PAPA-91766 format. One record per residue (C-alpha): y, x, z. Coordinates in pm, whole numbers, plus 50000, padded with zeros to 5 digits. Layout:
YXZ ...
***
This chain:
323817586519910 321627617620009 320357639919666 317377652519632 315037618019628 313257622219329 310087612419184 308957590319491 306077562819431 307667539219726 311127534019864 311187511620166 314327492420308 314557488920717 317757465120727 317517464721108 316597500021252 316117505721584 316097533721842 312637533021967 312507542022361 308777544722509 308487551322898 304807560422944 303507551923317 300317555123496 300317519523642 302647493123582 304137472223887 306117445523727 308837434523956 308787465824113 310057503324078 308347521523843 308377559223752 307767572523366 305437601823342 306867607523013 309917591022784 309877593922424 312607585422155 311987577721792 314297559921490 311997532921427 311907498621272 308937487621019 310467503720717 311097535920856 307547537721023 306047525720662 307697555820486 306747577520786 303407569520709 303517574920350 305467607120383 302307619420602 299877609020326 301927630120066 303187602219905 307137609019867 308737577420044 312737578720059 313657550220331 316897532320312 318807522620637 322057509320755 322837532221084 325757527221322 328007554621309 328237555621674 325297578121685 325677601721388 323247628821522 320277601921536 318807616721207 318467652621311 317517645721667 314527622521583 313177642821240 314347618221010 315297637820732 313677612920436 315767585120530 318987577620311 321567559920549 324327538720512 326577542420800 327897513120914 330237507821204 328547500321543 326017511221757 322317510721661 319947485021843 317207499522096 313967485022153 312067495222493 308067501622524 306427504822817 302997518622761 300787513323074 298017541123058 295417519423237 296927483423093 298887469322824 301677478322608 305367459922688 307587459022491 311537447422462 313487445622136 317237438722101 318187417521864 319207428321530 322717438521487 325177417021237 326357430420909 329347418220716 328887408220344 330697441120252 328137465420406 324927438420343 326297443319959 326147482720005 322937480020145 321787462719852 323417485319593 322257516419825 318267502019781 318667495119403 320457530719332 317697548019555 314747528119355 316257538019013 316857574119086 313207574419225 311337559418960 309787539119223 307467512519162 307137500119485 310117484719693 309077476920060 311117456120275 310497454220637 311317443920975 313767417721128 316667404320898 319967410621035 322767380621014 325867378220850 328757386121123 330957358121010 328237333420962 325277337021157 323287333220812 320317355020746 321277381720493 320357372820100 317517393519978 317917373019658 319897402919437 317317424819557 314407405819448 315947399619114 317167435419057 313517449219122 311837423218903 313937436018619 312807471318708 309607460218689 309237469319030 306877453619288 308137441719625 305807441319960 307807419920204 306947424020605 308927400720821 307857370921019 309547337721151 312047319020938 312607348020676 309267353720569 308507313020560 311777311320330 311087339420114 307317331520070 308057296519949 310107307919695 307727331919545 309827362619576 307367389319715 304327403119548 302677414519862 303117406320200 301427413720567 301707391020819 299407395621103 297247365721206 300257347121450 302767350021175 300267340020916 299877310521137 303487302621202 304177303620838 301547273120777 302447257821104 298437253921248 296227271721454 293837297021234 290377298621438 288187314921183 288017335820896 287787308620677 291227293220827 292927328420765 291907326120404 292947292220342 296407298120510 296747326120274 295697308519985 298207283820031 300937310720035 299327325119729 300347288319564 304007300219566 303527328819375 302557355419614 299977380619455 298577391819790 298317382820133 297437414620383 296317394020668 296207421620985 293857404221243 293547435721500 289957437921591 288837416221313 290017440721091 291857428920774 291967402520494 293167406620150 293807372019978 294467364119621 294277333619429 290697339919323 289347368119568 289217378719885 287957410920035 287477419820369 288027457420571 287687472120922 286607501121089 284657509621423 286237499721757 289017529221863 290317537622200 293697517822218 296387537522340 299807522722177 299377492821974 303447491321860 303677500321486 300107495821417 300797471021136 303357494020959 300757521520961 298317498720796 301067486820526 301507522420460 297707530120429 297857499920182 300357517919920 299017553119988 295907542719832 297277519919594 300207545319436 297887575919405 294897553819249 296667533919005 294457507918788 294797490818455 297247460818411 295787426418527 292707449118745 291807432019042 293817400218884 297087418819010 296937454818848 296527475919168 293637487719351 293407459219664 289737464019802 290697503219819 294267499419968 292737474420222 289937499920327 292567524120353 294897504220534 292457498120845 291677535220907 296127541720898 295897510321159 292567523321358 294447558021397 297907547221469 296807526821790 295097557821906 298467573721918 301157573422188 304207567021933 305357538621769 305307558821411 302167576021283 302247609521448 299327624121196 296507613420986 293947632821194 290427623921220 290697591221037 287837567121138 285477557620821 285687519620678 284017491720550 284617469520279 283137434820260 282987417719972 281847382120129 283267375420447 281717353320657 284517323520640 282567309720917 283097337121193 285457327621434 288517355221557 288587372121863 291617353521934 292887319421810 296147325221615 298747297821714 301807288021541 
***
């Protein structure tokens, strides 16, 4: 394990990191030959992006990652010295993003590389050790989950949840699909951060209004989740607990690249929460949810103005507004379908 990661407030785990290659084109011609004006490469994955955003905000956040040993130079090449790597056999998966200066962002992700039971056990041990050595109070598990090489079953997060609970460490989970539904219904994470579509998928129905989002989030809180951070793009973000709802948004910004905006949002939330502790039980959960989402939407908004999948800087953060009484009847800009 890398040494020197001490005094962190947050540790992140990215079970399935990826090498992000982003191609910037002036006009994308689907089905035709396109020439890129620029190509950039980043080591990414949700947990890595969250750690990068937190470190930019001055919150020391080492990130645990299992990385294929076929590319040993990747940490230095991508400026990822804040990561705590576990080198495993094989290659990093590659995610390809095409950013059209006059259109939309297109992303193609490779499936996560599978891991052996032995490698996953080492990931669990490294995560626990990093949290213990740093004294972190939060662990973020973010991104797609790999499967076991021999069975094709998703890796087991239970040992991590058990050890974090024993250490008094809160866990934020940001994943999707079957793993999100499974772990939410077990009530293991303290915080989850689905976007509207992921939330719709988790409850199995369309979400058309803010009230629909709140109802879906409350359904998940019934399983033991403390806070659901529902990110809704231009509609902002809702933070839902079993007893409270807060909304936050920023003025419109110029969108360059939407990849990684959700990760920036979670980084902003945690940056505010860990830097502004509150009394035990305050806001019903013991951390400053409304301040957190006000900061979250700022980070998310600045992220979409930048060309990279991870936050490049926090310059010129926009203002954000907090809504203590969201209008549940307001329709979403886009219906979220499961």
